C-alpha positions in Angstrom: 72.5 48.9 -57.0 76.0 49.1 -57.9 76.7 51.9 -55.3 75.1 50.0 -52.7 77.1 47.0 -53.4 80.2 49.0 -53.0 78.9 50.7 -49.9 78.2 47.4 -48.3 81.5 45.9 -49.2 83.6 48.8 -48.1 81.5 48.8 -44.8 82.4 45.3 -44.2 86.0 45.5 -45.0 86.7 48.4 -42.7 85.9 46.3 -39.5 87.6 43.2 -41.3 90.8 45.2 -41.8 90.7 46.5 -38.3 90.3 42.9 -36.9 92.9 41.7 -39.1 95.5 44.2 -37.6 94.7 43.2 -34.3 95.8 39.7 -34.9 99.5 39.0 -33.6 101.9 38.8 -36.6 99.5 40.0 -39.2 101.8 42.9 -40.1 104.8 40.7 -40.6 106.1 41.0 -44.3 106.7 37.1 -44.3 103.4 36.1 -43.0 102.7 34.0 -46.2 105.8 34.4 -48.5 104.3 31.7 -51.1 100.8 33.6 -51.5 101.4 33.6 -55.4 101.5 29.9 -55.4 98.7 29.5 -52.9 96.5 31.7 -55.1 97.6 30.3 -58.6 97.3 26.7 -58.0 93.9 26.4 -57.4 92.9 28.5 -60.4 95.1 26.4 -62.7 93.9 23.2 -61.3 90.5 24.4 -61.9 91.0 24.7 -65.6 91.9 28.3 -66.1 94.6 28.8 -68.6 97.1 31.6 -67.8 97.7 32.0 -71.5 94.0 32.8 -72.1 90.8 30.9 -72.9 88.0 29.5 -70.8 87.7 29.0 -67.0 85.3 29.4 -64.5 84.3 29.8 -60.7 83.3 26.3 -60.3 86.5 24.8 -61.7 88.6 27.2 -59.4 86.4 26.1 -56.3 87.1 22.3 -57.2 90.8 23.4 -57.4 90.6 25.0 -53.8 88.7 21.9 -52.6 91.5 19.6 -54.0 94.3 21.5 -52.7 92.7 21.7 -49.3 92.0 18.2 -49.2 95.6 17.3 -50.2 97.1 19.8 -47.7 94.9 18.5 -44.9 95.9 14.9 -45.7 99.6 15.8 -45.8 99.2 17.4 -42.5 97.4 14.7 -40.9 100.1 12.4 -42.4 102.8 14.6 -40.5 104.6 15.4 -43.6 107.1 18.3 -43.0 106.1 21.7 -44.4 108.6 21.7 -46.9 107.3 18.6 -48.4 103.9 20.0 -48.4 105.2 23.0 -50.6 107.1 20.6 -52.9 104.0 18.4 -53.5 101.9 21.5 -54.1 104.4 22.7 -56.5 104.6 19.4 -58.3 100.7 19.4 -58.6 101.0 22.9 -60.0 103.6 21.9 -62.6 101.5 18.9 -63.6 98.6 21.0 -64.0 100.5 23.3 -66.2 101.9 20.6 -68.3 98.6 18.9 -68.8 97.0 22.3 -69.9 99.8 22.7 -72.3 99.3 19.2 -73.8 95.6 19.8 -74.0 96.1 23.1 -75.6 98.6 21.7 -78.4 96.2 18.8 -78.9 93.2 21.1 -79.6 95.3 23.2 -81.9 96.3 20.2 -84.0 92.6 19.2 -84.2 91.7 22.6 -85.5 94.4 22.3 -88.2 92.8 19.0 -89.6 
């Protein structure tokens, strides 16, 4: 079962790679310079702590949906790309801050 799953995945990844290479600008090293923020923000918003602990796929999915709706709303409002990145960064910082506060509160509750 595992071997067939890997074979199917590889078989589908090869044509996808060929199609992606054919897209104009796909080989540019600056295609998505902020890919780390794009990948980390929904995971953190979904409740997964980078320090360790619990998290799940459903929370990450909700984080992706939230950031997608936020990004779409900013685009529809004709907000500059610079400000869109800033808003995403502020939301990410707020999420990390709230996670920090939540962890400290949980640690204090365990001490009592």
